[in-house]
PAKE-572978 format. One record per residue (C-alpha): x, y, z; residue in one letter. Coordinates in steps of 0.1 Angstrom, whole numbers, plus 5000, padded with zeros to 4 digits. Layout:
REM PAKE-572978
XYZa;...
This chain:
REM PAKE-572978
488552225175m;489651865182v;491551825215e;495051685209p;495451325220a;498951375234l;500151565264t;503751665275e;505951365268s;509251245255k;507651225221s;507051595221k;510651665231a;511851425204l;509651595178f;511051935187e;514551805182r;513551635149a;512051945134k;515352115136k;517051855114i;514351665095l;511751845072p;508551845092g;510251645119g;509751315100v;511351105073n;508151045054s;505151285053p;502551015062v;504050995097r;503151355106a;500051445125f;498851705149e;499951805174p;502951575169y;503551205163p;504450965190f;507950815188f;508150435191v;510550275215e;509749905205c;507049685191a;506049325196q;503149125180g;500149355176s;501449635198k;503849925196m;505250105227y;506050475226d;508950665242a;506850715274d;505950345276g;502350375264k;501050075244a;499050095212y;497249825194v;498549875159d;496349875128y;498850055106c;501349765106m;503949975089a;501350065062y;500649705056g;504149555055a;503849345087l;501349065079l;502648855108l;502949145132g;506049305148h;509249115155a;507948775143y;510348535160p;511148305130e;511948605108i;514148775135i;516048445140e;516648395103a;517948755100v;520248715130k;521748405114n;522348595082q;523848905100l;526548675114a;527548585079k;527648945066g;525249215055t;526149295019l;528449134994y;527949314960g;527848974943v;525048714939p;523948474965t;522048144964e;519448294987r;518248554963e;517848284936v;515748064960e;513748374970f;512948464934a;511848104927e;509448124957l;508048454943i;507548294909q;505648004924k;503248234943s;502748524919s;501048424886p;502648674862c;506148674875m;508048464849e;511148674855m;511848944880m;514449184895r;514749254932l;514949614943v;514749814976n;511450004975s;508050024959g;509050354942t;512050174925e;509849884915a;507150094898t;509750324881m;511550034866h;508449854856a;507250154836i;510650194820r;510649824811a;507149854795a;508150154775r;511349984763g;509449674754y;506649854734t;508750144721n;505950374732r;505950674755k;502550734771k;501250564802i;497950574820i;497450584858k;494350644878f;493250914902e;493950804938g;496450534929c;499850594944f;502850444926h;505750594945g;507350934944s;509150934910h;508251204885d;506151014859a;503550904885v;503651194910l;500851364891v;497351494893k;494551504867a;494251804844g;491052004838s;489251714822g;488751344831a;491051234802t;493651514800t;497351474804f;498651504839a;500151804857a;502951764883p;501751704918n;504951844934s;507352124930l;510552024913g;508851814885i;509051984851p;505651984833e;507251824803e;508251524825t;504551434829t;503251514794q;503251144786n;501251054817t;497451034813i;495351034845v;491850874844l;489150814871p;489350474887y;486350234882n;485350424850n;485850184821i;484150424796e;486850684802a;489550414796l;487850294764e;487550654751a;491250714758t;492350404740f;490150494710k;491950824707r;495450724719e;495650344718g;498750264699y;500750534717h;500150384752i;502950174765a;501450074799a;498450104822v;499550094858i;496950044885v;496549944921e;494049654918p;492549774951v;493050134959l;494750144993a;496450494992n;493250694992v;491450515019g;490150175007l;488350164973i;487349834958l;487149764920p;483649734905k;482649394892k;484649304861d;486549634861y;489949454863l;488949194837k;487949474814n;491249644820l;492949324809r;490849294777k;491449654766i;495149654772t;495549314755s;493649434725a;495949734721n;499249574728g;499649774760t;501449634790v;499149604821l;501049654853i;499449564886f;500949764914d;500749504941e;503049674966i;500149664991i;497949384978t;500749144971g;500648854997f;497849055015r;494748964996l;496048604991a;499348434986l;499148524949g;497848874957g;495149054936a;496148844906q;494948534925e;492048704943y;490448844912f;491748584888n;493248844865v;496748804852k;498649124843p;501749144821d;503849284849m;503549334887a;505349524914t;505649364948l;506749504982g;505749565018k;504749215029v;507349075006l;510149225028g;508749125062a;509749465076g;512949505056f;513649725026p;512649504997l;510549514966a;510449344932a;509249404897f;508649144870g;506348974846g;506448814812k;509848674802r;509748854768e;509449194787i;511949124814m;514648994790q;515049354779n;516449444813i;520249504815s;522649334813p;520949114786v;518849394772g;518949774767k;516549874795v;518949994823y;518349914860q;520849874888a;521249894925g;524049824950t;521549704977f;519249514953s;518749154965g;520949214996n;521248905017p;519549045049v;516349155031s;516348845009a;516548625040t;513648795056a;511548775024g;512448415018f;511448325054t;508048495053i;507148345019l;507948005032n;505648065062i;502848195040l;503147915015s;503047655042q;500247805063k;498147995037k;495047785044n;495147895080q;496448245078i;494248405051y;490848275062p;491548375098k;492648725088l;489548775067q;487348645096k;488948885121n;488649175097t;484949105090e;484349085128e;486049415134l;484349595106t;480949465116k;481449615150g;482449945134l;479349945111i;477049865140d;478450135162l;478350395135a;474650325130a;474050345168s;475750685170h;473850795138k;477150875121v;477050875083p;479650615074a;480850385046q;482950095058v;484849885033y;486949575039n;488749305018i;490949035032a;492949195060s;492349565049l;489549795061y;488750165063q;485850395072i;484750715053f;482450965071f;479851015044t;476450885035d;477450834998k;479250514985p;482950554977i;483950434942s;486750664932d;489050944944y;486451224938a;484051044962c;486750994988a;487651364988k;484151454997n;484051255030s;484151445063d;487851485072l;487151675104q;485151375117m;487951145107f;490451355126t;488351335157a;487850965153y;491650915149f;492551125179q;490150955202e;491350605191l;494850725199l;493850835234r;492350495239q;495550315228g;494550215193v;496750335164f;495450365129i;497050555100p;496550925108p;495151015073s;491650935059q;493450865027f;495250555040e;494150205049t;494050005081c;495649655083f;495249345105l;498049095112s;498048745124t;499248885158a;495949055165h;494148855191t;490448825201e;491149045231d;492749305208n;489549305186l;487249345216k;489349625230f;489349795196t;485549765192v;485149935226n;487550205215s;485450245183f;482450325204d;484250625221k;485950735189a;482650745169l;481050935198a;483851195195a;483451205157a;479751265159s;480251585179k;482251735150t;479651655124r;478651955103h;474852035106p;472851935076q;
């Protein structure tokens, strides 16, 4: 039994109130953990402060959204200036056009785009656009990839590796997912077999180029390039879901990092700099089917709102101007942190796989390499819980679930990294005590 990290506190009292009015006491299930989540009072730079005043070095960073850390002054100032001019107009603004032009310059496939408010919206409309463009019904997604909470992608694999998907939630009719095929990630043979059988019925393949919603799983060599070849050969739209990887792996996201250009992409998180904002887009010939010029319908009152667009425009300007300083430093710091984690895991004789790319990292408690969702599921979740709880006690916050990813920001300092490595030592010691006997 893992000893809870939190004692009597304002957070506990707030959680008791929250449970009476919010399902599970939270507004998103990833925020829930035992015995109860801490409630944040404020945040600045690399740290968050809870309702009791305790500080945490933050490696969740709003699940990757805050590349520059909390309350970045230049973004806050730009948003304040916009607030004085109004929050929502319901008509176009010059800023949203300037912002879209900046996205186009940085993201290789985005010839045209539409701004929306969340990653779920972006992926839902990207899939609809692909189906409208191809006049086909079926889509392929991969086990472990998360593309939001709409019906077509909130699915699990059937009884075989290439079967149609079954709903992953109550409230989704089975017939809603009958056109969604779920395949194992990093398995190009399964993809080839599916296209051989279904090829000209498949409208789109949607994929996280790097899986970051099931821990952190990297693509095998040439896997993404082979995805590109197979989809091109079959007239299928390749959609990179870059809600997480966009502007994280590089200014041009996974498209730039792996030198693979999809037909469409979805962007979010970093794009909004902490505000509700996402985008979907791609080839002009696909996007010209979007209403009002085409017959693929999409709309939203808050889409392209001036506050979010101002925040997004500001962060893209910063990243564009300072990319040669920001991205190498983030990668260096991530490598330094993960080296400490790897060395300490070895010294504690803890079976561990540690993966990192750019400013993302995660540990799996297993002695077997992780290449897909099935591998990730077999890691030791009890060890991870003990590791998480001890880090929390030490004042280091990572996402509570094994099946999430940790993120660095430019606000993390050398002192933060040293403090965190020391905390890793205690957390791995705690994890080792829960290890199942071999």
